[in-house]
N, C-alpha and C positions, 0 to 999 in steps of 0.2 A: 593285648599286651599296650597299655597306656607307655608312649613315650614323651619324653621332651625334645625340643629343638637345642643344638647348641649354644644359639641365643638365652634360650631360659637358663640352660646351665652355666653359661658366663654371668650373667645377672646375679645367679645365684652365689657363685664364687665370690663375684665382686662384693656382694653383702655379707656375706657368714665367714670369708678366710681370704680379705684382701692381701694379708701378708703373708700366706703361705706360698712356697716357692712352686713356680711352674716348669718354668723354661730355663735351659741353661745351654748356652751359645758360646762355644770357644772362639775367639779373635786373637791370633797373633799368640796362641799359647795362653792367653789369660782367659777367663770363663766369665762371661755376662750374665747374669741372671736377671730372671723376670718374675716377681709374684704376680699372683691373680689380678691384683689390684691395679700394678702396673700394664699387665696387658691389655686389660679392660680399657684403662686410660688411652692407650695408644690405639686400642682398635675405634674407640669414640673420635679420636682426634682424625683418624682416616676416615672413617665413616664420614666426619664431618666434612674431608676435602672431597671424597665422593659426590658426596650430595652437594657440592658447589659448583661440579661440571655441568650439571642438569641433564644428565643424562635420561632418555626416555623408559621408563619402568620396566625392571627384569631385563635389563641389557646386559651383554655377555663382556667380562672382564676377564681378560688372560692372565695367569702366573706362569713365567717362563724363568726357573731358578731350581738349583739343587736344595735341598732340604735346609731349612734354617726358620731361626725363631719368626724372622719378618714373613713369612710364607705361612704361618699360623693366624698372625694377626692379621695378614691381610686375606685371608680366607673367611674369619671373623667380619672384617669390615666389609666385606662384598655383600655377606648376608644382611648385616645391620643397615646398610643402605639401599636394600632390597632389590641386589642385582644377582647374576649368576655367574658362577666361577668357572671357567673354562682353563684347567692346567694343563700346561704341555710338558713333555718329559726336556730335562735340562740337558740329554744327549740329542735330541731329536737333531736331523740336520734342516738345511735352510729350507727345502722343498717341502719337508712335513711342516714346518712351522708355517710357512705361508699358506698350505692346503689348509692349516687348522682354522688359523686367523680369518682366511677368507671365508670358508665354510660356515663358521661359528658368527661372523660378522662381527669379530672383536673390535671397538673403536679405541680400547685404553688396555695398557699392556704394562704390568708388574716386571720388572727384571733384575734378577739375580745374579749369583754366580755362576757361570757358566764354563765350559772345557773350551769352545772356540767363539768366543765371546762375538767378536766383529763379523765374522762368517753367520752367526747365528742372527745377530740383531739386524743384520742387511735383510734379511725374511719379512722384517715387520715393515707393513705397508707405512710409505711416508705420512700419509695424513693422521695415523693411530698417535695417541699422547701415550707417552712411555716414563713411567718413574721408576727410578733405580731404588735397589735395596744398599742398604749403605756399607757398601763393599768398592774396594778401588778399582778403578778403570771399568765401569759399569756406564756406556754410553746411555743416556735418556733426557728427554725433554725437562724434566723434574728430579727433583732429588728426596729421598725418603724424609729428611729434615723437613724440606719445604712442605711435603704432604701434613707432615706431623704436627706444621705450626698452623692449621686451620682449626679454627673455634671446636669444641666437643659436640658432636650430635647427642643430646641430652634423652630423646626418648629411648624408650626400652619397648619396640615393636616385637611382635610373635609371629613369623611367618605362618601361614598356614601349612598342615602338614602333605597337602596336597599338592601345593606347588613346588616347581622345578627348582632345586638347589644347585645343581650342578650338571654339566656335560663333561663326561670324561670321554676322551678318545682312545680306543684300543690300539695297541701296540702296533697291531698288523703285521702276521706274517706273509702276506700278500696283498697286493693292492693298497689303496688309500685306505687310511683309519675310519673307522666309523664313530659318529659322535653317540655315545651310551648315555641317555636321558635319565638323572634318577630325580624322583622327587626327596623332599626332606624325610617322608615317612620311610621310603625304601632303605636310605641312607641310616638314619638315625634307628630304626627297627633292627637293623642288622647289627649297629655298634652297640646298641642295648641289649641284644640278644646274645651277643658274644661275653660279655661281663659274667654272666652264671656258668657260662662253659668254660672261660679260660679263668675265671676268678679274679679278675682286676680289681684291685682296689687303690686306696690312696696311698698306701706304703708301696706300690711298685715305682719300679723306675725302668725308663725304657728308652732306648737310643734310637731315633728317627734317622736312618741313613738311606732304606730302600725309598725308591722316587715318590715323592705323594703325588705324582700325575699318575700312581697306580692306584688303582681301588684298593689292594690290601692294605697299604700303608696308611691310607685315607682312612680307613672305617675301622682297622684294628688296632691301631695307632693314635693318629689324629683324634679321630671322633669318640675313641673308648676314652681316652684319656678326658675328654669333655664330662665323662658321667662318673668315671672312677676319681678324679682328680689328681691321678698320679702323676709324677716328674718325668718331664720329657727332657731329653738330652739330644743334641746335635754332634756332628762329625765336622771338624775345621775343612780336612781335607782328606784325600785317599793316603797321602802320606801321614798323617796324625790319627787314621782309624783307631790301630791297636791302640794308642796312648790315650784318644777318648773313650774306647771303649774300656779299657782297664780302670781309667779315673771315674766313669760313672758306675761300674760294677751293676750291671742293669739286672732285673730280677725276671726280666722277660726278653728272649732275644729270637727276634724272627730272621731269617734268613733265606738264601735261594741254594741250590746244590752247590754250585759252582764255589761258593764261598765254603761253603763245608768242605769242599775237598780241597780248597787251598789251605784251609787249616790242617786238615789231616797231611798235607806235604810236608806243611811247615813243621809239624809234629816229628814225624819221621826224619825231616831232614837234621833234626838235633838227637832223636832216638831212635835207633834201629828199631824195625819189626821184632826182632831176634831179643833186643834187650825187653822190648815191652812185654813180648812172651815170657821173658825169664822172672821180670821183675812183678807186674801185677798180679801174679797170684799169690805173692807173698802177704800174708796178713798187716805186716804195720807199713814196709815199705811201700807195699802197692799202693797203698792211700795216701799216702805221702807225693808219691807221683802222679796220681790222678790230681789230687788239689794242688800241685804246683802246676801242673797243664793248663787245668779250668782256670787259675790265677792269671796265666801269661796270657791267655785268650781273654780274659776280662769276663769271665763267665761263672767266676766263686760263689756268687749270690746267686747266678740264675736257676729259678724254680721251673722253668718253663722255656724249653729251645724247641723252636719249630722251624721247618721247612716247605717252601711250597715251590710254585711256577713249574717245575717239573718234578718228575719223580727222582728219588735216590736210591741206589741199588740198596738191597736188605743187608751185602755184606757189609758196605759202608755204615748202614744205620747199626748192626752189630759191632763193627769197629768203636765207634765212639760208644755205646751201652758199654762196654769195660772199661772207658774211662769214666763212668758215670755222670755220660752226658747222653741225656735221653731226648731224641731227634723224633718231637712229634709232627707228621708229616698232616698238611690240609688241603683242601681243594675249593676252588670258587673260581670265578670269572667277572669280569667288567661288568657284566649283564646282572648278574646276581648278589652284586657288591661283597664278591670273595667269600659268600656267607652260603657255603656249600655243604662240608664237612671239615670233620677234624676226628684227630685221634687223642682224644682226651677222656679219661687218663691215659697215659702211654702203657702198652702193653708187648710186651716183647712178642707174644703169639702173633699179634696183629701186623708185624714188620713188613713192608710191602704195601699195607692196604693206604686208602685215605681216611678212613675213619668212618663215622657214621654221621648222618646227617644231624646238623644243629637243630634245635627245638623249634618248630613251626615251619621244616621245610620237609617236604614230600619229596622223595626221589624214586624213579621206577627205571626199570630198563625197557626199552622198546623191541619190537621185534626183531631189529636189525642191529640191536645191541647199543643202540644208543643211550646216557644217560639223560633223561630227562628230569628237569626239575620246576617246583611249583611252589610259591612262598611269597610273602610280601617284600622280601628281599629284590624279586625280580624288576628290571628295568621296567621305564614306561615305553621307550620307543627308542629305535635309531633316527636322531635328528633329520630332520628333512627328506627321508629314507623309508616311504612307507613299503613299500615292495620287501624291502629287506627286512623292515620290522613284522610284517605280516608272515613271512617266510621262518622268523626266528621262534614262532609260538607254534605249537599244536592247535587243533580246534577247540581242545578242553582246556587250553591255557598254561599248559607244559612249556617250559624253555628248553628249545633244541641245543643241547651244548656243544655237540658235534663229537664230544671223546665218549668212545666205547667202554663198556665196564660190566662187572657183575657184582652181585649182593650175595654176602652169603647168609648164612642161617641165623646169624647174631644182627643181622643188618650193616655188617660192614662193607665196605665197597672198595672193588680193586679197579684201576685204569687198565685197560688194554691195549687202547691205542685211539688215533683219532679217526674218524670215520674218513677225511679227504687224505690223510697222510698214507692211507694202506696201497701197496704197488702190486702189480702182479707180474712175476717171472715168466722168462720164456716158455716155462713148461705149464703157464695157464694157471699157477697157484698164487694165491693172496698170501701177502706177507705183510705183518704190522710191527712195522720197525720200532716203536717206542718200547716194548716189552725187553726185545733184543737187546736194544742201547743200554737200558737200565742193567741188564745182566754185565754187561761188556763194562759197564762201569764200575764194576766192582775192583777193578784195576786201579789202585790209587795214580798210576802213572798217566790215566788217560784223564783229561782235562774237559774235551769237547770230541763228540761223537756225532755221525749221521750215516744210518743204515741206510741204504739205497740199493735198486737192482732192478728198475723198470725195463722189463725184456732181457735182462740177463739170466744164464741158467741158474745161477745162486746169487744171493745178496752179497754185499762187499760192505765195509763199514770205511768211511772218512773218518779219521782221529788225528787230532791234535794234541800234542803229550805238553802234560804239563813242563812248568820252566824248571823244576828239578829233576825230572827225567832225562830233559834233553841235555843236562849236563852230565849224565851219566854215559860210561861204556856203552855203544850200539849193542855190543853182545849181551848184556845183562838186561837191558830194556826188551831185546827181540825175545830173550828167553822166557820172561814174563810174561809177556803178551801172547805167545804163543802157547802158554800153558792156560793162561786164562781163555783163550781163544777154544782151545781142545775141549777145555771144562764147560763152559757155555755151549759149545755145537752138541755134547752129548744129551743137554736139557734141550734141544729142539727139534722139533720133526726134520723129515729129511730137505722140505722145501725151502726151511728157514734156516738151514745152516750155512753160516757166513764165511764165504769162499777165502777170502784175506780182509786183512787190515791194511788201508793205506795209509801212511805216517805222513801228514801235509807238513809245510814248511812255514806256512804263514797262519798266525793265529786269527779264529772268528771274533771279529769285534763289531761292537754298533757302530762305530765310525768309516767300517769300509761294507758297510751293508750286509753283513750276515749274520747278523744278531738282531734281536728286537730291544727294544730300551728295558726289557724284562730279562733277558738274556737269554731266551728262547731261540734257536736255531732258525732261520728263514729257509726251511727244507729245499722249497722249489729253487729258490736263488740260488743255493748251494749246488744243488744239482744241473742248475744251467751252467753255473761256473765252471764245474769243476766237470764237465760231461764228458772232455775228452779222457780224465783220469780215471772215472767209473767205467768207461766202456774201454780202458786200454788193456792188453794183453798179457801184462805183468804177470811172473809166475811167482808161486811161494805164498806162505802164509802173511808174512811180513813184506810189505812195499814201500820202501822209503823214497820221497819226492826231492 
């Protein structure tokens, strides 16, 4: 498959459709729009500014910001000026920011909107040059306006597909993040390949709100938009999220399990499950209810809804399907450009799987159950870590994903756990926690969960209740959780049965170190922090902390 670079696509849109709307950025409730011509103009000015810095070729330039139009423009300008982008999660703590900037040797940092601006910016080395995006209270050496005042870079170079385009640091549930090196070819091949599988076109509208420092948003949203010419919308803030999604009316909406469960609880807070059960089967009224719910979520025009990062329970997928919101799950890693598998077209008989491999991707199951993958999507290496790079691949070139799984006779893949997360009980039996967690998450009262049990007679589950559940009477919540626990335990082997659910007082967040920036639980950190609780002797199926 022959692919073009993002710069070639920018030149093409600049030449053939300069007046076509591309980006929409909300600012204080007003929508700032950018055509392809305007984007190209700003990219050329910014590239001219970067060129004026006289950096050595292929220098590393960091972007530390929430998603915004300037993020896209900066990414393209870094490419145009012949350098390599280092995206950093906008939720990253000072230690992570400091580590990434030093490990990648970044001398220039673009800064945008952040949650803890002063603390995060303080982690940037004093000798680094900083440029602030055009939003309030961003401390930087230079402003966005100053950078854009540089003369335009008039040349239109085409980078080699084999050259390095970006280094993406994994969110890392343990230890320091690793720098995943991707070439233009690996990223562009993956983005281009997703077009046919997901059916992207210039008519699509997509909201970019999941972190652009994560490979999924970068490949399936940013880079795919370069090829399809689709319209991209951003979110102003967490408070305006629903407003901005409703206004955008996305035709494709990608999210993560935690947001889907929040949607579910929000719907149930306004319309009880009993009423839904009564109204949805009715021919006319049922459709009215479905359309109102989808419109309120902003999904009235969505032809594709997708979820990734972690599994959704089959019960949750079935619940949304009854609302005519068909959520297709997909799977991928930073190391393979998030280009692994997808459930397209949506099939109700394959709920719980992560779909079939994308075109050009070869997946196999190793003897120990590990999912291994080969394709042009795979990374070149871990930056400055040759030993870890060697350990990431088999002798015949397959990426070791660390996920355990199975493939059915139609080629659909199911993840059964992580090799490193399997634990042994005191009975000497091994337990894979993810599959159990996914079953328990069928209860909408459960927002976060971690099944643990190393050295215990039986596994236990640490649980964070949803905000809505916390407002309900304890008796009602307990009764629901007991029924779920009983139902799930009936489906498990004797050594897997969960002894109790321990209900936590505090939410697990990125800023308290218990979630990764992609909202995955840091299992080993949780087990260390709550060791006393896990090994406690409290009796009963439901334990309140």
